[in-house]
C-alpha positions as CSV (number, residue, x, y, z in Angstrom):
1,M,52.9,91.0,-152.9
2,S,54.6,94.3,-152.2
3,I,53.8,95.5,-155.8
4,I,50.1,95.8,-154.7
5,Y,51.1,98.7,-152.4
6,V,52.3,100.5,-155.5
7,L,49.5,99.5,-157.9
8,I,46.6,100.4,-155.7
9,P,47.6,104.1,-155.2
10,I,48.4,104.4,-158.9
11,A,45.0,103.0,-159.8
12,M,43.3,105.4,-157.4
13,L,45.2,108.3,-158.9
14,F,44.0,107.3,-162.4
15,V,40.4,107.1,-161.2
16,L,40.7,110.5,-159.6
17,I,42.1,112.0,-162.7
18,A,39.4,110.4,-164.9
19,V,36.7,111.7,-162.5
20,G,38.2,115.2,-162.5
21,I,38.3,115.2,-166.3
22,F,34.7,114.1,-166.5
23,F,33.5,116.8,-164.1
24,W,35.6,119.4,-166.0
25,A,33.9,118.3,-169.3
26,V,30.4,118.6,-167.7
27,K,31.2,122.0,-166.2
28,S,32.6,123.3,-169.5
29,E,29.3,122.2,-171.3
30,Q,30.9,119.6,-173.5
31,F,27.8,117.4,-173.3
32,D,25.2,120.0,-173.9
33,D,24.6,119.4,-177.7
34,L,25.1,115.8,-178.5
35,D,23.0,115.8,-181.7
36,R,24.6,118.5,-183.6
37,Q,27.8,116.7,-184.5
38,S,26.0,113.5,-185.4
39,V,23.7,115.3,-187.9
40,S,26.4,117.6,-189.3
41,I,27.9,114.8,-191.4
42,L,24.7,114.6,-193.4
43,F,24.9,118.1,-194.8
44,D,27.4,119.4,-197.4
45,D,29.5,122.4,-196.5
46,D,29.3,125.4,-198.7
47,V,32.7,125.0,-200.5
48,K,33.5,126.7,-203.7
49,P,34.6,124.3,-206.4
50,N,38.2,124.5,-207.6
51,A,39.0,125.8,-211.1
52,D,40.3,122.3,-212.0
53,D,37.0,120.7,-210.9
54,S,34.9,123.1,-213.0
55,Q,37.0,122.5,-216.1
56,T,36.7,118.8,-215.6
57,E,32.9,119.0,-215.4
58,R,32.7,121.1,-218.6
59,K,34.8,118.5,-220.5
60,Q,32.5,115.7,-219.4
61,D,29.3,117.6,-220.4
């Protein structure tokens, strides 16, 4: 039964830390643009092909 006197303050500390991190994230505008990252996986990046890739494509043509 005495362990409850240790676990409750630890749980309250975890909750306070989580709430603090949440408010920090909101204050630093982490939740402003939620759609950009979900759509960014649909588009290819402008990456130059490697020399090995271009030679492989030529051999296949």
